[in-house]
C-alpha positions in Angstrom: -40.9 -27.3 54.4 -38.1 -27.2 52.1 -38.1 -25.1 48.6 -35.6 -25.8 46.2 -35.2 -23.2 43.1 -33.7 -23.6 40.0 -34.6 -27.5 38.8 -34.8 -27.6 34.8 -36.2 -30.1 32.6 -36.0 -30.3 29.3 -39.2 -29.9 26.9 -41.5 -32.8 27.1 -40.2 -34.3 30.5 -42.8 -35.3 32.8 -43.2 -33.4 36.0 -42.2 -36.2 38.2 -38.9 -36.1 37.3 -38.7 -33.1 39.3 -39.0 -35.6 42.4 -35.9 -37.5 41.2 -33.6 -34.5 41.1 -35.2 -33.6 44.4 -34.4 -36.6 46.0 -30.7 -36.7 44.4 -30.5 -33.1 45.7 -31.1 -34.1 49.1 -29.9 -37.4 49.1 -33.6 -39.1 50.3 -36.4 -40.2 48.8 -39.0 -37.5 47.7 -42.4 -39.0 47.1 -44.2 -35.9 46.1 -44.2 -31.7 46.1 -45.8 -28.4 45.1 -44.6 -26.3 42.5 -44.2 -22.8 43.4 -43.1 -21.4 40.2 -42.6 -22.4 36.6 -40.8 -20.5 33.8 -39.0 -21.0 30.4 -35.4 -20.4 29.9 -34.9 -19.8 26.2 -31.9 -17.6 26.8 -29.7 -20.1 24.8 -31.3 -21.9 21.9 -29.4 -25.1 22.2 -30.5 -25.4 26.0 -34.0 -24.7 26.5 -36.0 -25.5 29.6 -38.5 -24.8 32.2 -37.1 -23.9 35.7 -38.8 -24.9 38.4 -39.4 -24.1 42.3 -41.0 -26.8 44.3 -41.9 -27.0 48.1 -42.0 -30.4 49.8 -42.8 -31.5 53.5 -39.8 -34.2 54.7 -39.2 -36.0 57.9 -36.0 -34.5 59.3 -35.6 -31.3 57.3 -33.5 -29.7 59.8 -30.6 -32.9 59.4 -31.4 -32.8 56.0 -30.5 -29.1 55.9 -27.3 -29.5 57.5 -26.2 -32.2 55.4 -27.4 -30.3 52.1 -25.1 -27.6 51.3 -26.8 -26.7 47.7 -27.9 -23.2 47.8 -30.8 -23.7 45.9 -32.2 -25.5 49.0 -33.7 -23.3 52.1 -36.7 -23.6 54.6 -40.3 -22.2 53.2 -42.8 -20.7 55.4 -46.0 -20.4 53.2 -47.7 -16.8 54.3 -51.2 -16.6 52.6 -53.0 -13.5 52.5 -56.0 -13.3 54.8 -58.5 -10.5 54.8 -58.3 -8.6 58.1 -61.8 -8.7 59.0 -64.3 -11.7 58.9 -67.6 -9.8 59.7 -69.3 -5.9 58.5 -72.9 -4.7 59.5 -73.5 -1.7 57.5 -76.8 0.3 57.9 -76.9 0.8 54.0 -75.5 -1.8 51.4 -72.1 -0.4 50.0 -72.0 0.2 46.5 -69.8 -1.1 43.8 -69.4 0.8 40.4 -68.2 -1.1 37.8 -68.3 -5.1 37.1 -64.5 -5.4 36.1 -61.8 -6.9 38.3 -61.6 -3.9 40.5 -65.2 -4.3 41.4 -65.6 -8.1 41.4 -63.0 -8.6 43.9 -64.1 -5.7 46.0 -67.4 -7.0 46.0 -66.5 -10.8 46.7 -64.3 -9.3 49.8 -67.2 -7.4 51.2 -69.8 -10.4 50.2 -67.9 -13.1 51.8 -68.1 -10.4 55.3 -71.4 -10.2 55.7 -71.5 -6.6 54.0 -74.1 -7.6 51.0 -73.0 -5.3 48.7 -74.7 -3.5 45.7 -72.8 -4.2 42.0 -73.9 -2.0 39.5 -72.8 -2.7 36.1 -73.4 -0.3 32.9 -73.2 -3.2 30.6 -74.6 -6.4 30.0 -73.9 -9.8 31.7 -70.7 -11.7 29.8 -72.9 -14.2 27.6 -75.1 -11.2 26.2 -72.3 -9.1 26.1 -70.4 -11.8 24.0 -72.9 -11.9 22.0 -73.3 -8.3 21.4 -69.4 -8.3 21.0 -69.4 -11.0 18.2 -72.5 -9.0 16.4 -70.1 -5.6 16.2 -67.1 -7.3 15.0 -69.2 -9.3 12.1 -71.5 -6.2 11.2 -69.6 -3.2 12.3 -73.1 -1.8 14.4 -71.7 -0.9 18.0 -74.2 -1.3 21.0 -72.4 1.6 23.2 -73.8 -0.2 26.6 -72.7 -3.7 25.6 -69.0 -4.0 24.2 -65.1 -4.6 24.6 -65.0 -1.9 26.8 -68.4 -2.3 29.1 -70.1 -5.3 30.3 -69.5 -7.8 33.2 -66.0 -8.9 33.7 -64.4 -5.0 32.1 -62.1 -4.6 29.2 -60.0 -7.7 30.2 -62.5 -10.3 29.9 -62.0 -9.8 25.4 -57.8 -9.7 26.3 -55.4 -12.5 26.3 -56.3 -13.2 30.1 -52.9 -12.6 31.2 -52.5 -12.3 35.0 -48.7 -11.0 35.1 -47.7 -8.6 38.2 -44.0 -7.7 39.4 -45.2 -6.5 42.3 -44.4 -8.6 45.7 -48.1 -8.5 47.5 -49.5 -11.3 49.3 -52.8 -10.5 47.7 -51.4 -11.6 44.1 -50.9 -14.8 45.2 -54.6 -14.8 46.6 -56.3 -13.3 43.6 -54.6 -16.4 41.1 -55.6 -19.0 44.1 -59.0 -17.1 43.2 -59.2 -17.5 40.0 -57.9 -21.1 39.5 -60.8 -22.0 42.3 -63.6 -20.2 40.2 -62.6 -22.4 36.8 -59.4 -21.1 35.7 -56.3 -23.3 34.9 -54.5 -24.3 37.8 -50.7 -24.0 36.4 -51.9 -20.3 36.7 -50.7 -20.2 40.6 -47.5 -20.8 39.8 -46.8 -20.1 35.5 -44.3 -17.0 35.7 -46.1 -15.6 32.8 -50.0 -17.2 33.9 -52.2 -17.1 31.6 -56.7 -17.9 31.4 -57.4 -16.8 27.6 -60.3 -14.9 27.1 -62.8 -18.0 26.3 -61.9 -19.2 30.1 -62.2 -16.0 31.6 -65.5 -15.5 31.1 -66.5 -18.7 33.0 -64.2 -17.5 35.7 -66.5 -13.8 35.6 -69.8 -16.0 36.0 -68.5 -17.9 39.3 -67.4 -15.2 40.7 -71.0 -13.7 40.1 -72.6 -16.4 41.2 -70.5 -16.5 44.7 -71.2 -13.0 45.5 -74.7 -13.7 44.9 -74.5 -16.9 47.1 -73.8 -14.5 49.9 -76.0 -12.1 49.5 -74.7 -9.7 47.4 -76.9 -8.1 44.2 -75.7 -7.4 40.7 -77.8 -4.6 38.9 -77.0 -5.2 34.9 -77.4 -2.4 32.6 -77.6 -0.1 35.3 -75.7 3.4 35.0 -74.6 5.8 37.6 -75.6 9.0 36.3 -74.8 11.3 39.2 -74.2 12.0 42.6 -76.0 12.8 45.8 -73.8 14.7 48.5 -74.9 16.3 51.7 -71.9 19.3 52.0 -68.8 17.0 51.5 -70.3 13.3 52.2 -72.0 10.8 50.0 -75.7 10.3 50.7 -76.3 8.2 47.5 -76.0 7.4 43.5 -78.3 8.4 40.5 -78.7 5.2 38.8 -80.3 4.9 35.4 -81.8 1.5 34.3 -84.3 -0.3 32.1 -87.1 0.8 34.1 -86.2 4.4 34.2 -84.3 6.6 36.8 -83.6 5.9 40.7 -81.7 6.9 43.7 -79.7 4.8 45.0 -79.5 5.2 48.8 -75.8 5.0 50.1 -73.1 6.2 52.1 -70.1 3.9 50.9 -69.5 3.9 46.8 -66.6 2.4 44.8 -65.7 3.8 41.6 -64.2 0.9 39.5 -65.2 2.6 36.7 -62.9 1.2 34.2 -60.5 3.6 31.6 -63.5 3.5 29.4 -66.4 5.8 31.0 -65.3 9.0 30.2 -69.2 10.1 30.3 -69.2 9.0 34.0 -65.9 10.9 34.7 -67.1 14.2 33.0 -70.0 13.8 35.0 -67.5 13.4 38.2 -65.6 16.2 37.0 -68.4 18.4 37.0 -69.6 17.7 40.5 -66.5 18.7 41.9 -64.5 15.5 42.3 -61.0 16.3 42.5 -58.8 14.3 39.7 -56.0 15.1 37.7 -54.3 14.3 33.9 -52.0 11.3 34.4 -49.4 10.0 31.9 -49.9 7.0 29.8 -49.2 5.5 26.7 -50.6 5.1 23.1 -49.7 3.8 19.4 -50.4 0.8 17.6 -51.0 -2.8 17.0 -48.4 -4.7 15.7 -49.3 -8.2 14.5 -46.3 -10.4 13.2 -46.7 -14.1 12.1 -46.6 -16.8 15.2 -44.0 -19.1 13.7 -41.9 -16.2 12.7 -41.3 -15.2 16.5 -41.7 -18.3 17.9 -38.7 -19.5 15.7 -36.5 -16.0 16.8 -37.2 -16.9 20.2 -37.0 -20.6 20.6 -34.7 -21.8 17.6 -35.9 -25.6 16.1 -37.7 -26.6 19.3 -40.3 -23.9 19.0 -42.9 -26.3 17.9 -42.4 -28.4 21.3 -43.2 -25.2 23.1 -46.3 -23.0 23.8 -46.5 -20.0 21.2 -44.0 -17.6 22.0 -43.8 -13.8 23.5 -42.0 -11.4 23.7 -41.0 -8.3 26.0 -39.4 -5.3 24.2 -38.2 -1.8 25.0 -36.4 0.9 23.9 -35.2 4.7 23.9 -34.7 6.3 20.6 -33.3 9.6 20.3 -36.8 11.0 20.0 -36.9 11.7 23.5 -39.6 9.6 24.3 -39.7 5.3 25.1 -41.2 2.8 23.1 -42.4 -0.6 24.4 -44.4 -3.4 23.9 -47.7 -4.1 25.9 -50.3 -6.8 26.3 -48.7 -9.4 24.0 -51.0 -12.2 22.7 -49.3 -14.8 21.3 -52.0 -17.1 18.7 -54.0 -14.0 19.0 -56.3 -11.5 17.6 -56.3 -7.9 17.1 -59.5 -6.6 18.3 -62.1 -3.9 17.2 -62.7 -2.4 20.9 -64.4 0.9 20.6 -67.4 1.8 23.0 -68.4 5.2 21.5 -69.8 6.1 18.2 -67.2 7.9 15.9 -64.0 6.5 17.8 -62.1 3.6 17.1 -59.6 1.6 18.9 -57.9 -1.6 19.2 -57.0 -4.1 21.2 -55.4 -7.6 21.2 -56.9 -10.9 22.3 -56.3 -14.6 22.8 -58.0 -17.9 23.3 -56.7 -20.7 25.9 -54.9 -22.3 23.1 -53.4 -19.1 21.3 -53.0 -21.6 18.2 -54.0 -18.7 15.9 -51.9 -18.2 12.7 -50.7 -14.4 14.3 -49.4 -12.7 17.3 -49.8 -9.3 17.9 -48.8 -6.6 20.8 -49.4 -3.0 21.3 -46.5 -0.9 20.2 -46.6 1.9 22.3 -45.3 5.9 23.0 -45.5 7.1 26.4 -47.3 10.7 26.5 -47.8 12.9 29.2 -49.2 16.5 30.1 -46.9 18.1 27.3 -48.8 16.6 24.6 -52.2 17.2 25.9 -54.6 20.5 24.8 -55.2 22.0 27.9 -54.3 21.6 31.7 -57.6 20.2 32.1 -57.9 17.2 34.2 -59.4 15.7 31.4 -56.9 17.1 28.6 -55.7 13.4 28.2 -59.0 12.0 27.8 -59.4 14.5 25.3 -56.1 13.6 22.9 -57.6 10.1 23.3 -61.0 11.1 21.7 -59.2 13.5 18.9 -57.1 10.3 18.0 -59.5 7.6 17.8 -61.9 10.0 15.8 -58.9 10.3 13.1 -58.3 6.8 12.9 -62.4 6.4 12.7 -62.5 8.9 9.9 -59.1 7.4 8.0 -60.9 3.7 8.2 -63.9 4.9 6.6 -66.0 5.7 9.2 -67.8 2.2 9.4 -65.2 0.8 12.4 -62.8 -0.9 9.6 -59.5 -0.1 11.2 -56.9 1.9 9.7 -53.6 0.0 8.6 -50.1 0.0 7.2 -47.5 -2.7 6.3 -44.0 -1.8 8.4 -42.2 -1.6 5.4 -44.6 1.1 3.6 -44.5 2.9 7.0 -41.2 3.2 7.3 -41.3 4.7 4.0 -44.2 7.1 4.4 -46.1 5.0 1.8 -49.5 4.0 1.8 -50.1 0.2 1.8 -52.2 -1.2 -0.8 -52.8 -4.5 0.8 -51.1 -7.2 2.5 -47.8 -9.4 2.0 -47.3 -12.7 4.0 -48.9 -11.4 6.7 -53.0 -11.1 7.0 -54.2 -9.2 9.7 -57.2 -10.2 11.6 -59.0 -7.3 12.9 -62.5 -7.5 12.3 -64.8 -6.2 10.6 -62.0 -5.4 8.5 -59.0 -3.3 7.3 -58.6 -0.3 4.9 -54.7 0.2 4.0 -53.5 3.4 4.1 -50.6 5.7 5.6 -51.0 6.0 9.4 -49.1 9.0 9.3 -52.7 10.5 8.4 -54.0 9.7 11.7 -51.3 9.7 14.2 -49.3 12.8 15.3 -45.6 12.6 14.7 -44.7 12.8 18.6 -46.3 8.8 18.0 -45.1 8.4 14.2 -41.3 9.5 14.8 -40.8 7.2 17.7 -42.4 4.3 16.3 -40.2 4.7 13.5 -37.1 4.9 15.0 -38.3 2.2 17.5 -39.2 -0.6 15.2 -35.6 -1.2 13.6 -34.1 -0.8 16.9 -36.6 -3.6 18.1 -35.9 -5.8 15.0 -32.2 -5.9 16.3 -33.4 -7.3 19.7 -35.7 -9.8 18.3 -35.3 -10.6 15.1 -38.2 -10.7 12.3 -39.9 -7.9 14.6 -39.2 -5.3 12.2 -40.5 -7.9 9.4 -41.6 -5.9 6.1 -45.0 -7.5 6.0 -46.0 -7.1 9.8 -49.1 -5.3 9.8 -49.8 -2.0 11.9 -53.0 -1.2 13.1 -54.5 1.9 14.4 -55.0 3.1 17.1 -54.5 1.6 20.4 -55.4 4.5 22.3 -56.6 2.8 25.9 -53.6 1.6 27.6 -54.6 2.5 30.5 -56.4 5.5 32.4 -55.3 9.3 31.3 -57.4 10.5 34.8 -56.3 9.9 38.2 -59.4 10.3 40.6 -57.8 11.3 43.9 -57.7 9.8 46.7 -56.3 10.2 50.6 -54.6 7.7 53.1 -58.4 5.9 53.9 -59.2 5.5 50.3 -61.5 8.0 50.2 -61.8 11.1 47.6 -62.5 14.4 49.6 -65.9 13.3 49.0 -66.6 11.3 52.4 -67.6 7.8 51.4 -66.5 8.1 47.7 -63.7 5.4 47.1 -61.8 5.8 43.7 -60.5 2.1 42.9 -58.6 0.2 40.0 -57.8 0.5 36.5 -60.3 3.6 35.6 -59.4 5.6 38.7 -55.6 5.8 37.8 -54.3 3.2 40.6 -53.7 -0.1 38.6 -52.6 -1.3 34.7 -54.3 -4.7 34.1 -56.4 -7.5 35.9 -53.8 -8.4 38.8 -53.4 -5.1 39.6 -56.7 -3.9 39.5 -58.3 -6.7 41.2 -56.0 -6.2 44.0 -56.8 -2.5 44.0 -60.3 -3.8 44.5 -58.9 -5.6 47.8 -57.2 -3.4 49.0 -60.2 -0.9 48.7 -62.7 -3.0 50.6 -59.6 -3.4 53.7 -59.8 0.7 53.5 -64.0 0.8 53.7 -63.7 -1.9 56.6 -60.9 0.9 58.5 -63.3 3.8 58.4 -66.2 1.9 59.6 
């Protein structure tokens, strides 16, 4: 096969034109090709174009390569990921705790080799969970067992469904192929910024579940791990709370794919002596702009012919801390993401169409052990809880979120209402001064970062842009330690994914789930 890079198409040009370009370049007729990668180049507003890499098979490829001197043309040999084990029989089924991306992909790989895994999920299935979340956003009444953080699909199910990764790992392409095979749009396999959307992602999650079950796996919803049983330093079972009561699940292999918000479980594991440490993460606010403002700033007059624009920004003000954008949701919503009474946090979400009036993104500041209240492994989590309680109180105590216009935030002046940007957060916002719930080590950096980022992206410092607090769960503040075998000091216990501190998003969590399944096979 041959690969051709850097073929450009103006917006609106059919992809079939790529065959014509390739034919001219290779001096032969090209009838078919496969898109390997597509990205949008908007560096020059007068020359915005889609940039493609394609693969194709032709007779006489060696002769074509000798004749073609263009550096964009090269040999291409696909190297797809293949799970290294084809069959595995265990005396006791492996148990995966958590049905987010890490848990689902770990269970999927084990089910495909006949290991008959049991997947425990403390929340509800994705359809019931969607109803619970909608009710919370409408009424402010939280179900601590079924919400944006807990339930089938994990926290990523109520997000933008971005599948970005900068890691060169064959597992990543495999994951994209699996998402597409289970109902995600086919273009995620080659888009530089693949996006599913929360509406399509829910269907993908259900189909992954169906395959796991069809292969002999078992999924138990509303089943929460409440303890572990040990024989010395070896796992012998899990204590589980279910709608029918508590029970003991005997196993010598359990994957901890907990997600980043299972605070009660982390406390239990810490008390049981499972080694863990505090890690660095980031906190801040959601910043919300008019989508039209950002799209025009990114693309110019051609913006209406292109998908809703996103952005990726960072700066390092004189405060000594970095600030950066996170989980940007074009055409999306700022959503209530709390999982505990009395504590408020936000996130961003968008549907496949990305057709909302606003764009939002996390505007975050790095935090670390120097900011934590103690040297306890869970001290970063304690800081999260303290700031979420302050945001809950400032919002009025009913899951309305504290919000402020950018101009007012920079002037330390309480906001009294919106300007041209209407906040999308539900059940609603209360206008205030965010300095009343955010500590100076966050606000000082945010105040310096907003004008600096406005110089990088025109309109980012729009006086009417809305800041909503608090964005506190960008990643886990804890790492559950594991060795080269993938296990904790407790043998048979496999920390995995974002909640264990080894991933940051849907793709890396899913990859760590696959990696953990590989480790289980290695250790048998």
